[in-house]
CHARMM internal coordinates of N, CA and C (Angstrom, degrees):
IC EDIT
DIST 1 N 1 CA 1.4042
DIST 1 CA 1 C 1.5617
ANGL 1 N 1 CA 1 C 111.87
DIST 1 C 2 N 1.3749
ANGL 1 CA 1 C 2 N 113.57
DIHE 1 N 1 CA 1 C 2 N -47.50
DIST 2 N 2 CA 1.4049
ANGL 1 C 2 N 2 CA 118.86
DIHE 1 CA 1 C 2 N 2 CA -176.43
DIST 2 CA 2 C 1.5519
ANGL 2 N 2 CA 2 C 113.10
DIHE 1 C 2 N 2 CA 2 C -62.15
DIST 2 C 3 N 1.3921
ANGL 2 CA 2 C 3 N 114.37
DIHE 2 N 2 CA 2 C 3 N -34.38
DIST 3 N 3 CA 1.4569
ANGL 2 C 3 N 3 CA 122.14
DIHE 2 CA 2 C 3 N 3 CA 179.34
DIST 3 CA 3 C 1.5238
ANGL 3 N 3 CA 3 C 107.74
DIHE 2 C 3 N 3 CA 3 C -67.69
DIST 3 C 4 N 1.3227
ANGL 3 CA 3 C 4 N 121.49
DIHE 3 N 3 CA 3 C 4 N -43.15
DIST 4 N 4 CA 1.4174
ANGL 3 C 4 N 4 CA 124.52
DIHE 3 CA 3 C 4 N 4 CA 174.16
DIST 4 CA 4 C 1.4550
ANGL 4 N 4 CA 4 C 113.31
DIHE 3 C 4 N 4 CA 4 C -55.99
DIST 4 C 5 N 1.2642
ANGL 4 CA 4 C 5 N 115.79
DIHE 4 N 4 CA 4 C 5 N -45.09
DIST 5 N 5 CA 1.5694
ANGL 4 C 5 N 5 CA 120.53
DIHE 4 CA 4 C 5 N 5 CA -179.47
DIST 5 CA 5 C 1.6011
ANGL 5 N 5 CA 5 C 107.77
DIHE 4 C 5 N 5 CA 5 C -65.65
DIST 5 C 6 N 1.3260
ANGL 5 CA 5 C 6 N 118.98
DIHE 5 N 5 CA 5 C 6 N -40.78
DIST 6 N 6 CA 1.4366
ANGL 5 C 6 N 6 CA 119.66
DIHE 5 CA 5 C 6 N 6 CA -177.79
DIST 6 CA 6 C 1.4759
ANGL 6 N 6 CA 6 C 109.12
DIHE 5 C 6 N 6 CA 6 C -69.78
DIST 6 C 7 N 1.3698
ANGL 6 CA 6 C 7 N 121.40
DIHE 6 N 6 CA 6 C 7 N -33.18
DIST 7 N 7 CA 1.4885
ANGL 6 C 7 N 7 CA 125.61
DIHE 6 CA 6 C 7 N 7 CA 177.77
DIST 7 CA 7 C 1.4981
ANGL 7 N 7 CA 7 C 108.95
DIHE 6 C 7 N 7 CA 7 C -70.34
DIST 7 C 8 N 1.3112
ANGL 7 CA 7 C 8 N 121.03
DIHE 7 N 7 CA 7 C 8 N -46.64
DIST 8 N 8 CA 1.3624
ANGL 7 C 8 N 8 CA 123.52
DIHE 7 CA 7 C 8 N 8 CA -170.28
DIST 8 CA 8 C 1.5763
ANGL 8 N 8 CA 8 C 119.82
DIHE 7 C 8 N 8 CA 8 C -84.97
DIST 8 C 9 N 1.3397
ANGL 8 CA 8 C 9 N 112.11
DIHE 8 N 8 CA 8 C 9 N -18.80
DIST 9 N 9 CA 1.5395
ANGL 8 C 9 N 9 CA 119.92
DIHE 8 CA 8 C 9 N 9 CA 176.52
DIST 9 CA 9 C 1.3820
ANGL 9 N 9 CA 9 C 112.95
DIHE 8 C 9 N 9 CA 9 C -59.87
DIST 9 C 10 N 1.3131
ANGL 9 CA 9 C 10 N 122.90
DIHE 9 N 9 CA 9 C 10 N -49.71
DIST 10 N 10 CA 1.5108
ANGL 9 C 10 N 10 CA 122.79
DIHE 9 CA 9 C 10 N 10 CA -179.61
DIST 10 CA 10 C 1.5232
ANGL 10 N 10 CA 10 C 110.26
DIHE 9 C 10 N 10 CA 10 C -62.28
DIST 10 C 11 N 1.2977
ANGL 10 CA 10 C 11 N 119.72
DIHE 10 N 10 CA 10 C 11 N -31.18
DIST 11 N 11 CA 1.4854
ANGL 10 C 11 N 11 CA 120.44
DIHE 10 CA 10 C 11 N 11 CA -176.15
DIST 11 CA 11 C 1.4859
ANGL 11 N 11 CA 11 C 104.92
DIHE 10 C 11 N 11 CA 11 C -73.83
DIST 11 C 12 N 1.3155
ANGL 11 CA 11 C 12 N 120.69
DIHE 11 N 11 CA 11 C 12 N -39.63
DIST 12 N 12 CA 1.5174
ANGL 11 C 12 N 12 CA 124.06
DIHE 11 CA 11 C 12 N 12 CA -178.60
DIST 12 CA 12 C 1.5459
ANGL 12 N 12 CA 12 C 108.82
DIHE 11 C 12 N 12 CA 12 C -58.34
DIST 12 C 13 N 1.2500
ANGL 12 CA 12 C 13 N 118.86
DIHE 12 N 12 CA 12 C 13 N -38.65
DIST 13 N 13 CA 1.5702
ANGL 12 C 13 N 13 CA 118.89
DIHE 12 CA 12 C 13 N 13 CA 178.98
DIST 13 CA 13 C 1.5009
ANGL 13 N 13 CA 13 C 112.09
DIHE 12 C 13 N 13 CA 13 C -64.00
DIST 13 C 14 N 1.3474
ANGL 13 CA 13 C 14 N 114.85
DIHE 13 N 13 CA 13 C 14 N -33.34
DIST 14 N 14 CA 1.4802
ANGL 13 C 14 N 14 CA 120.12
DIHE 13 CA 13 C 14 N 14 CA -179.19
DIST 14 CA 14 C 1.6140
ANGL 14 N 14 CA 14 C 111.06
DIHE 13 C 14 N 14 CA 14 C -69.04
DIST 14 C 15 N 1.2774
ANGL 14 CA 14 C 15 N 114.54
DIHE 14 N 14 CA 14 C 15 N -22.14
DIST 15 N 15 CA 1.5059
ANGL 14 C 15 N 15 CA 118.93
DIHE 14 CA 14 C 15 N 15 CA -178.40
DIST 15 CA 15 C 1.5399
ANGL 15 N 15 CA 15 C 112.00
DIHE 14 C 15 N 15 CA 15 C -85.27
DIST 15 C 16 N 1.3516
ANGL 15 CA 15 C 16 N 120.36
DIHE 15 N 15 CA 15 C 16 N -19.56
DIST 16 N 16 CA 1.3878
ANGL 15 C 16 N 16 CA 122.19
DIHE 15 CA 15 C 16 N 16 CA -174.02
DIST 16 CA 16 C 1.5562
ANGL 16 N 16 CA 16 C 108.16
DIHE 15 C 16 N 16 CA 16 C -77.98
DIST 16 C 17 N 1.3627
ANGL 16 CA 16 C 17 N 115.61
DIHE 16 N 16 CA 16 C 17 N 139.96
DIST 17 N 17 CA 1.3948
ANGL 16 C 17 N 17 CA 120.15
DIHE 16 CA 16 C 17 N 17 CA 173.91
DIST 17 CA 17 C 1.5709
ANGL 17 N 17 CA 17 C 114.38
DIHE 16 C 17 N 17 CA 17 C -65.09
DIST 17 C 18 N 1.2954
ANGL 17 CA 17 C 18 N 116.72
DIHE 17 N 17 CA 17 C 18 N 157.10
DIST 18 N 18 CA 1.4357
ANGL 17 C 18 N 18 CA 117.14
DIHE 17 CA 17 C 18 N 18 CA 176.20
DIST 18 CA 18 C 1.5048
ANGL 18 N 18 CA 18 C 116.74
DIHE 17 C 18 N 18 CA 18 C -64.16
DIST 18 C 19 N 1.2674
ANGL 18 CA 18 C 19 N 116.88
DIHE 18 N 18 CA 18 C 19 N -38.63
DIST 19 N 19 CA 1.4265
ANGL 18 C 19 N 19 CA 119.28
DIHE 18 CA 18 C 19 N 19 CA -179.74
DIST 19 CA 19 C 1.6251
ANGL 19 N 19 CA 19 C 105.08
DIHE 18 C 19 N 19 CA 19 C -127.04
DIST 19 C 20 N 1.3222
ANGL 19 CA 19 C 20 N 116.34
DIHE 19 N 19 CA 19 C 20 N 120.74
DIST 20 N 20 CA 1.4415
ANGL 19 C 20 N 20 CA 117.97
DIHE 19 CA 19 C 20 N 20 CA -174.00
DIST 20 CA 20 C 1.5443
ANGL 20 N 20 CA 20 C 107.00
DIHE 19 C 20 N 20 CA 20 C -81.04
DIST 20 C 21 N 1.3292
ANGL 20 CA 20 C 21 N 117.23
DIHE 20 N 20 CA 20 C 21 N 132.03
DIST 21 N 21 CA 1.4108
ANGL 20 C 21 N 21 CA 124.18
DIHE 20 CA 20 C 21 N 21 CA 174.24
DIST 21 CA 21 C 1.5879
ANGL 21 N 21 CA 21 C 108.64
DIHE 20 C 21 N 21 CA 21 C 85.03
DIST 21 C 22 N 1.2285
ANGL 21 CA 21 C 22 N 122.53
DIHE 21 N 21 CA 21 C 22 N 5.98
DIST 22 N 22 CA 1.4229
ANGL 21 C 22 N 22 CA 127.08
DIHE 21 CA 21 C 22 N 22 CA -172.55
DIST 22 CA 22 C 1.5577
ANGL 22 N 22 CA 22 C 106.80
DIHE 21 C 22 N 22 CA 22 C -93.56
DIST 22 C 23 N 1.3594
ANGL 22 CA 22 C 23 N 116.40
DIHE 22 N 22 CA 22 C 23 N 179.76
DIST 23 N 23 CA 1.4231
ANGL 22 C 23 N 23 CA 119.46
DIHE 22 CA 22 C 23 N 23 CA 177.71
DIST 23 CA 23 C 1.5429
ANGL 23 N 23 CA 23 C 106.29
DIHE 22 C 23 N 23 CA 23 C -148.31
DIST 23 C 24 N 1.3222
ANGL 23 CA 23 C 24 N 114.93
DIHE 23 N 23 CA 23 C 24 N 159.61
DIST 24 N 24 CA 1.5351
ANGL 23 C 24 N 24 CA 116.17
DIHE 23 CA 23 C 24 N 24 CA -177.40
DIST 24 CA 24 C 1.5360
ANGL 24 N 24 CA 24 C 107.19
DIHE 23 C 24 N 24 CA 24 C -81.64
DIST 24 C 25 N 1.3112
ANGL 24 CA 24 C 25 N 114.47
DIHE 24 N 24 CA 24 C 25 N 132.42
DIST 25 N 25 CA 1.4693
ANGL 24 C 25 N 25 CA 121.03
DIHE 24 CA 24 C 25 N 25 CA 172.78
DIST 25 CA 25 C 1.5343
ANGL 25 N 25 CA 25 C 114.81
DIHE 24 C 25 N 25 CA 25 C -80.55
DIST 25 C 26 N 1.2785
ANGL 25 CA 25 C 26 N 113.88
DIHE 25 N 25 CA 25 C 26 N 154.60
DIST 26 N 26 CA 1.4307
ANGL 25 C 26 N 26 CA 117.34
DIHE 25 CA 25 C 26 N 26 CA 176.53
DIST 26 CA 26 C 1.5656
ANGL 26 N 26 CA 26 C 110.09
DIHE 25 C 26 N 26 CA 26 C -65.82
DIST 26 C 27 N 1.3757
ANGL 26 CA 26 C 27 N 116.17
DIHE 26 N 26 CA 26 C 27 N 143.23
DIST 27 N 27 CA 1.4782
ANGL 26 C 27 N 27 CA 115.09
DIHE 26 CA 26 C 27 N 27 CA -178.11
DIST 27 CA 27 C 1.5004
ANGL 27 N 27 CA 27 C 111.34
DIHE 26 C 27 N 27 CA 27 C -59.51
DIST 27 C 28 N 1.2467
ANGL 27 CA 27 C 28 N 118.36
DIHE 27 N 27 CA 27 C 28 N 138.64
DIST 28 N 28 CA 1.5093
ANGL 27 C 28 N 28 CA 129.17
DIHE 27 CA 27 C 28 N 28 CA 177.09
DIST 28 CA 28 C 1.4398
ANGL 28 N 28 CA 28 C 113.65
DIHE 27 C 28 N 28 CA 28 C 64.31
DIST 28 C 29 N 1.4430
ANGL 28 CA 28 C 29 N 118.79
DIHE 28 N 28 CA 28 C 29 N 20.40
DIST 29 N 29 CA 1.4338
ANGL 28 C 29 N 29 CA 122.50
DIHE 28 CA 28 C 29 N 29 CA 172.11
DIST 29 CA 29 C 1.5280
ANGL 29 N 29 CA 29 C 116.96
DIHE 28 C 29 N 29 CA 29 C -83.53
DIST 29 C 30 N 1.4172
ANGL 29 CA 29 C 30 N 114.81
DIHE 29 N 29 CA 29 C 30 N -16.18
DIST 30 N 30 CA 1.4449
ANGL 29 C 30 N 30 CA 121.45
DIHE 29 CA 29 C 30 N 30 CA -178.35
DIST 30 CA 30 C 1.5222
ANGL 30 N 30 CA 30 C 105.95
DIHE 29 C 30 N 30 CA 30 C -127.71
DIST 30 C 31 N 1.3819
ANGL 30 CA 30 C 31 N 119.10
DIHE 30 N 30 CA 30 C 31 N 78.62
DIST 31 N 31 CA 1.4817
ANGL 30 C 31 N 31 CA 120.24
DIHE 30 CA 30 C 31 N 31 CA -173.62
DIST 31 CA 31 C 1.5125
ANGL 31 N 31 CA 31 C 111.15
DIHE 30 C 31 N 31 CA 31 C -67.37
DIST 31 C 32 N 1.2335
ANGL 31 CA 31 C 32 N 122.67
DIHE 31 N 31 CA 31 C 32 N -14.66
DIST 32 N 32 CA 1.3816
ANGL 31 C 32 N 32 CA 126.17
DIHE 31 CA 31 C 32 N 32 CA -178.10
DIST 32 CA 32 C 1.5425
ANGL 32 N 32 CA 32 C 115.79
DIHE 31 C 32 N 32 CA 32 C -89.34
DIST 32 C 33 N 1.3314
ANGL 32 CA 32 C 33 N 115.04
DIHE 32 N 32 CA 32 C 33 N -7.50
DIST 33 N 33 CA 1.4450
ANGL 32 C 33 N 33 CA 120.75
DIHE 32 CA 32 C 33 N 33 CA 176.74
DIST 33 CA 33 C 1.4376
ANGL 33 N 33 CA 33 C 114.87
DIHE 32 C 33 N 33 CA 33 C -89.73
DIST 33 C 34 N 1.3569
ANGL 33 CA 33 C 34 N 118.07
DIHE 33 N 33 CA 33 C 34 N 147.34
DIST 34 N 34 CA 1.4515
ANGL 33 C 34 N 34 CA 118.64
DIHE 33 CA 33 C 34 N 34 CA -179.43
DIST 34 CA 34 C 1.5535
ANGL 34 N 34 CA 34 C 109.65
DIHE 33 C 34 N 34 CA 34 C -127.66
DIST 34 C 35 N 1.2900
ANGL 34 CA 34 C 35 N 120.36
DIHE 34 N 34 CA 34 C 35 N 152.12
DIST 35 N 35 CA 1.4287
ANGL 34 C 35 N 35 CA 128.54
DIHE 34 CA 34 C 35 N 35 CA 172.72
DIST 35 CA 35 C 1.5249
ANGL 35 N 35 CA 35 C 108.37
DIHE 34 C 35 N 35 CA 35 C -110.61
DIST 35 C 36 N 1.3161
ANGL 35 CA 35 C 36 N 112.45
DIHE 35 N 35 CA 35 C 36 N 119.19
DIST 36 N 36 CA 1.4225
ANGL 35 C 36 N 36 CA 122.73
DIHE 35 CA 35 C 36 N 36 CA -167.37
DIST 36 CA 36 C 1.5298
ANGL 36 N 36 CA 36 C 109.44
DIHE 35 C 36 N 36 CA 36 C -109.94
DIST 36 C 37 N 1.2885
ANGL 36 CA 36 C 37 N 119.03
DIHE 36 N 36 CA 36 C 37 N 122.95
DIST 37 N 37 CA 1.4974
ANGL 36 C 37 N 37 CA 122.07
DIHE 36 CA 36 C 37 N 37 CA 176.35
DIST 37 CA 37 C 1.5223
ANGL 37 N 37 CA 37 C 105.13
DIHE 36 C 37 N 37 CA 37 C -118.57
DIST 37 C 38 N 1.3813
ANGL 37 CA 37 C 38 N 117.13
DIHE 37 N 37 CA 37 C 38 N 124.26
DIST 38 N 38 CA 1.4216
ANGL 37 C 38 N 38 CA 121.00
DIHE 37 CA 37 C 38 N 38 CA 177.84
DIST 38 CA 38 C 1.5829
ANGL 38 N 38 CA 38 C 109.76
DIHE 37 C 38 N 38 CA 38 C -119.11
DIST 38 C 39 N 1.3590
ANGL 38 CA 38 C 39 N 114.05
DIHE 38 N 38 CA 38 C 39 N 123.31
DIST 39 N 39 CA 1.4900
ANGL 38 C 39 N 39 CA 118.44
DIHE 38 CA 38 C 39 N 39 CA 179.19
DIST 39 CA 39 C 1.4231
ANGL 39 N 39 CA 39 C 110.91
DIHE 38 C 39 N 39 CA 39 C -70.41
DIST 39 C 40 N 1.3318
ANGL 39 CA 39 C 40 N 117.46
DIHE 39 N 39 CA 39 C 40 N 119.63
DIST 40 N 40 CA 1.5240
ANGL 39 C 40 N 40 CA 122.22
DIHE 39 CA 39 C 40 N 40 CA 178.29
DIST 40 CA 40 C 1.4475
ANGL 40 N 40 CA 40 C 105.56
DIHE 39 C 40 N 40 CA 40 C -112.67
DIST 40 C 41 N 1.3424
ANGL 40 CA 40 C 41 N 115.21
DIHE 40 N 40 CA 40 C 41 N 168.18
DIST 41 N 41 CA 1.5080
ANGL 40 C 41 N 41 CA 119.82
DIHE 40 CA 40 C 41 N 41 CA -177.71
DIST 41 CA 41 C 1.5830
ANGL 41 N 41 CA 41 C 111.15
DIHE 40 C 41 N 41 CA 41 C -70.94
DIST 41 C 42 N 1.4472
ANGL 41 CA 41 C 42 N 113.33
DIHE 41 N 41 CA 41 C 42 N -18.02
DIST 42 N 42 CA 1.4631
ANGL 41 C 42 N 42 CA 115.44
DIHE 41 CA 41 C 42 N 42 CA 177.19
DIST 42 CA 42 C 1.5609
ANGL 42 N 42 CA 42 C 109.61
DIHE 41 C 42 N 42 CA 42 C -106.18
DIST 42 C 43 N 1.2052
ANGL 42 CA 42 C 43 N 120.17
DIHE 42 N 42 CA 42 C 43 N 13.98
DIST 43 N 43 CA 1.4980
ANGL 42 C 43 N 43 CA 122.44
DIHE 42 CA 42 C 43 N 43 CA 175.98
DIST 43 CA 43 C 1.4589
ANGL 43 N 43 CA 43 C 110.29
DIHE 42 C 43 N 43 CA 43 C 136.74
DIST 43 C 44 N 1.3173
ANGL 43 CA 43 C 44 N 118.12
DIHE 43 N 43 CA 43 C 44 N -144.58
DIST 44 N 44 CA 1.4543
ANGL 43 C 44 N 44 CA 124.70
DIHE 43 CA 43 C 44 N 44 CA -175.92
DIST 44 CA 44 C 1.5083
ANGL 44 N 44 CA 44 C 110.08
DIHE 43 C 44 N 44 CA 44 C -116.34
DIST 44 C 45 N 1.2305
ANGL 44 CA 44 C 45 N 117.53
DIHE 44 N 44 CA 44 C 45 N 132.46
DIST 45 N 45 CA 1.5000
ANGL 44 C 45 N 45 CA 124.51
DIHE 44 CA 44 C 45 N 45 CA 177.54
DIST 45 CA 45 C 1.5098
ANGL 45 N 45 CA 45 C 104.47
DIHE 44 C 45 N 45 CA 45 C -101.77
DIST 45 C 46 N 1.3294
ANGL 45 CA 45 C 46 N 119.42
DIHE 45 N 45 CA 45 C 46 N 133.54
DIST 46 N 46 CA 1.4168
ANGL 45 C 46 N 46 CA 124.57
DIHE 45 CA 45 C 46 N 46 CA 177.54
DIST 46 CA 46 C 1.4818
ANGL 46 N 46 CA 46 C 109.37
DIHE 45 C 46 N 46 CA 46 C -116.76
DIST 46 C 47 N 1.3343
ANGL 46 CA 46 C 47 N 115.79
DIHE 46 N 46 CA 46 C 47 N 139.86
DIST 47 N 47 CA 1.4910
ANGL 46 C 47 N 47 CA 122.39
DIHE 46 CA 46 C 47 N 47 CA -178.32
DIST 47 CA 47 C 1.5645
ANGL 47 N 47 CA 47 C 107.92
DIHE 46 C 47 N 47 CA 47 C -148.16
DIST 47 C 48 N 1.2578
ANGL 47 CA 47 C 48 N 113.73
DIHE 47 N 47 CA 47 C 48 N 166.06
DIST 48 N 48 CA 1.4903
ANGL 47 C 48 N 48 CA 120.55
DIHE 47 CA 47 C 48 N 48 CA 169.47
DIST 48 CA 48 C 1.4108
ANGL 48 N 48 CA 48 C 112.67
DIHE 47 C 48 N 48 CA 48 C -99.47
DIST 48 C 49 N 1.3884
ANGL 48 CA 48 C 49 N 115.85
DIHE 48 N 48 CA 48 C 49 N 163.25
DIST 49 N 49 CA 1.4177
ANGL 48 C 49 N 49 CA 116.34
DIHE 48 CA 48 C 49 N 49 CA 173.60
DIST 49 CA 49 C 1.5324
ANGL 49 N 49 CA 49 C 108.20
DIHE 48 C 49 N 49 CA 49 C -157.80
DIST 49 C 50 N 1.3150
ANGL 49 CA 49 C 50 N 120.02
DIHE 49 N 49 CA 49 C 50 N -177.66
DIST 50 N 50 CA 1.4567
ANGL 49 C 50 N 50 CA 123.12
DIHE 49 CA 49 C 50 N 50 CA -179.29
DIST 50 CA 50 C 1.4960
ANGL 50 N 50 CA 50 C 106.10
DIHE 49 C 50 N 50 CA 50 C -133.06
DIST 50 C 51 N 1.3089
ANGL 50 CA 50 C 51 N 117.20
DIHE 50 N 50 CA 50 C 51 N 139.23
DIST 51 N 51 CA 1.4510
ANGL 50 C 51 N 51 CA 124.13
DIHE 50 CA 50 C 51 N 51 CA 177.34
DIST 51 CA 51 C 1.5702
ANGL 51 N 51 CA 51 C 110.18
DIHE 50 C 51 N 51 CA 51 C -76.86
DIST 51 C 52 N 1.3490
ANGL 51 CA 51 C 52 N 111.51
DIHE 51 N 51 CA 51 C 52 N 121.81
DIST 52 N 52 CA 1.4587
ANGL 51 C 52 N 52 CA 111.90
DIHE 51 CA 51 C 52 N 52 CA 177.20
DIST 52 CA 52 C 1.5596
ANGL 52 N 52 CA 52 C 110.94
DIHE 51 C 52 N 52 CA 52 C -110.81
DIST 52 C 53 N 1.3699
ANGL 52 CA 52 C 53 N 116.94
DIHE 52 N 52 CA 52 C 53 N -12.24
DIST 53 N 53 CA 1.4113
ANGL 52 C 53 N 53 CA 124.33
DIHE 52 CA 52 C 53 N 53 CA 169.54
DIST 53 CA 53 C 1.5939
ANGL 53 N 53 CA 53 C 104.80
DIHE 52 C 53 N 53 CA 53 C -148.19
DIST 53 C 54 N 1.2966
ANGL 53 CA 53 C 54 N 118.25
DIHE 53 N 53 CA 53 C 54 N 172.84
DIST 54 N 54 CA 1.3678
ANGL 53 C 54 N 54 CA 123.12
DIHE 53 CA 53 C 54 N 54 CA -178.75
DIST 54 CA 54 C 1.5739
ANGL 54 N 54 CA 54 C 109.47
DIHE 53 C 54 N 54 CA 54 C -63.52
DIST 54 C 55 N 1.3061
ANGL 54 CA 54 C 55 N 119.49
DIHE 54 N 54 CA 54 C 55 N -25.53
DIST 55 N 55 CA 1.4412
ANGL 54 C 55 N 55 CA 122.72
DIHE 54 CA 54 C 55 N 55 CA -177.28
DIST 55 CA 55 C 1.4769
ANGL 55 N 55 CA 55 C 115.61
DIHE 54 C 55 N 55 CA 55 C -121.49
DIST 55 C 56 N 1.3439
ANGL 55 CA 55 C 56 N 117.25
DIHE 55 N 55 CA 55 C 56 N 14.75
DIST 56 N 56 CA 1.4631
ANGL 55 C 56 N 56 CA 121.82
DIHE 55 CA 55 C 56 N 56 CA -177.55
DIST 56 CA 56 C 1.4837
ANGL 56 N 56 CA 56 C 110.74
DIHE 55 C 56 N 56 CA 56 C -135.52
DIST 56 C 57 N 1.4202
ANGL 56 CA 56 C 57 N 112.62
DIHE 56 N 56 CA 56 C 57 N 127.38
DIST 57 N 57 CA 1.5323
ANGL 56 C 57 N 57 CA 118.75
DIHE 56 CA 56 C 57 N 57 CA 176.80
DIST 57 CA 57 C 1.4930
ANGL 57 N 57 CA 57 C 107.11
DIHE 56 C 57 N 57 CA 57 C -111.96
DIST 57 C 58 N 1.3078
ANGL 57 CA 57 C 58 N 118.83
DIHE 57 N 57 CA 57 C 58 N 134.93
DIST 58 N 58 CA 1.4696
ANGL 57 C 58 N 58 CA 122.68
DIHE 57 CA 57 C 58 N 58 CA 171.26
DIST 58 CA 58 C 1.4814
ANGL 58 N 58 CA 58 C 109.42
DIHE 57 C 58 N 58 CA 58 C -103.40
DIST 58 C 59 N 1.3201
ANGL 58 CA 58 C 59 N 113.81
DIHE 58 N 58 CA 58 C 59 N 133.34
DIST 59 N 59 CA 1.4629
ANGL 58 C 59 N 59 CA 124.33
DIHE 58 CA 58 C 59 N 59 CA -175.53
DIST 59 CA 59 C 1.4850
ANGL 59 N 59 CA 59 C 108.96
DIHE 58 C 59 N 59 CA 59 C -141.75
DIST 59 C 60 N 1.2801
ANGL 59 CA 59 C 60 N 116.43
DIHE 59 N 59 CA 59 C 60 N 170.72
DIST 60 N 60 CA 1.5003
ANGL 59 C 60 N 60 CA 123.65
DIHE 59 CA 59 C 60 N 60 CA -178.80
DIST 60 CA 60 C 1.5995
ANGL 60 N 60 CA 60 C 108.87
DIHE 59 C 60 N 60 CA 60 C -70.40
DIST 60 C 61 N 1.2325
ANGL 60 CA 60 C 61 N 118.36
DIHE 60 N 60 CA 60 C 61 N 147.51
DIST 61 N 61 CA 1.4079
ANGL 60 C 61 N 61 CA 124.35
DIHE 60 CA 60 C 61 N 61 CA 176.20
DIST 61 CA 61 C 1.5541
ANGL 61 N 61 CA 61 C 120.19
DIHE 60 C 61 N 61 CA 61 C -51.85
DIST 61 C 62 N 1.3788
ANGL 61 CA 61 C 62 N 107.82
DIHE 61 N 61 CA 61 C 62 N -39.15
DIST 62 N 62 CA 1.5178
ANGL 61 C 62 N 62 CA 117.61
DIHE 61 CA 61 C 62 N 62 CA -178.16
DIST 62 CA 62 C 1.5359
ANGL 62 N 62 CA 62 C 109.65
DIHE 61 C 62 N 62 CA 62 C -67.37
DIST 62 C 63 N 1.3512
ANGL 62 CA 62 C 63 N 119.50
DIHE 62 N 62 CA 62 C 63 N -16.62
DIST 63 N 63 CA 1.4560
ANGL 62 C 63 N 63 CA 120.60
DIHE 62 CA 62 C 63 N 63 CA -178.19
DIST 63 CA 63 C 1.4984
ANGL 63 N 63 CA 63 C 107.99
DIHE 62 C 63 N 63 CA 63 C -71.93
DIST 63 C 64 N 1.3168
ANGL 63 CA 63 C 64 N 120.32
DIHE 63 N 63 CA 63 C 64 N -27.65
DIST 64 N 64 CA 1.4348
ANGL 63 C 64 N 64 CA 122.49
DIHE 63 CA 63 C 64 N 64 CA -178.01
DIST 64 CA 64 C 1.5726
ANGL 64 N 64 CA 64 C 111.03
DIHE 63 C 64 N 64 CA 64 C -110.75
DIST 64 C 65 N 1.2957
ANGL 64 CA 64 C 65 N 115.23
DIHE 64 N 64 CA 64 C 65 N 26.93
DIST 65 N 65 CA 1.4480
ANGL 64 C 65 N 65 CA 119.75
DIHE 64 CA 64 C 65 N 65 CA 179.53
DIST 65 CA 65 C 1.5784
ANGL 65 N 65 CA 65 C 111.03
DIHE 64 C 65 N 65 CA 65 C -65.07
DIST 65 C 66 N 1.2230
ANGL 65 CA 65 C 66 N 118.26
DIHE 65 N 65 CA 65 C 66 N 121.48
DIST 66 N 66 CA 1.5106
ANGL 65 C 66 N 66 CA 119.16
DIHE 65 CA 65 C 66 N 66 CA -175.56
DIST 66 CA 66 C 1.5570
ANGL 66 N 66 CA 66 C 111.76
DIHE 65 C 66 N 66 CA 66 C -64.09
DIST 66 C 67 N 1.3104
ANGL 66 CA 66 C 67 N 115.75
DIHE 66 N 66 CA 66 C 67 N -21.62
DIST 67 N 67 CA 1.4470
ANGL 66 C 67 N 67 CA 117.75
DIHE 66 CA 66 C 67 N 67 CA -176.70
DIST 67 CA 67 C 1.5072
ANGL 67 N 67 CA 67 C 113.56
DIHE 66 C 67 N 67 CA 67 C -84.57
DIST 67 C 68 N 1.3763
ANGL 67 CA 67 C 68 N 114.00
DIHE 67 N 67 CA 67 C 68 N -13.80
DIST 68 N 68 CA 1.3790
ANGL 67 C 68 N 68 CA 124.44
DIHE 67 CA 67 C 68 N 68 CA 174.54
DIST 68 CA 68 C 1.4935
ANGL 68 N 68 CA 68 C 119.75
DIHE 67 C 68 N 68 CA 68 C 48.03
END
COOR INIT
IC SEED 1 N 1 CA 1 C
IC BUILD
């Protein structure tokens, strides 16, 4: 039984949506929002952000966590 849980648990996380209770916005309907991809040593981390200037995106601190 423990082996089954260990095997199925990682799969369950793949099935969860990124934002619970959210919905997909129409393309270009939120011009102040940003999609951030950060290359990490274990792959790519994705986060959201908001434009506060033409060249500055504000995002959560855990998005740039060096331990990834």
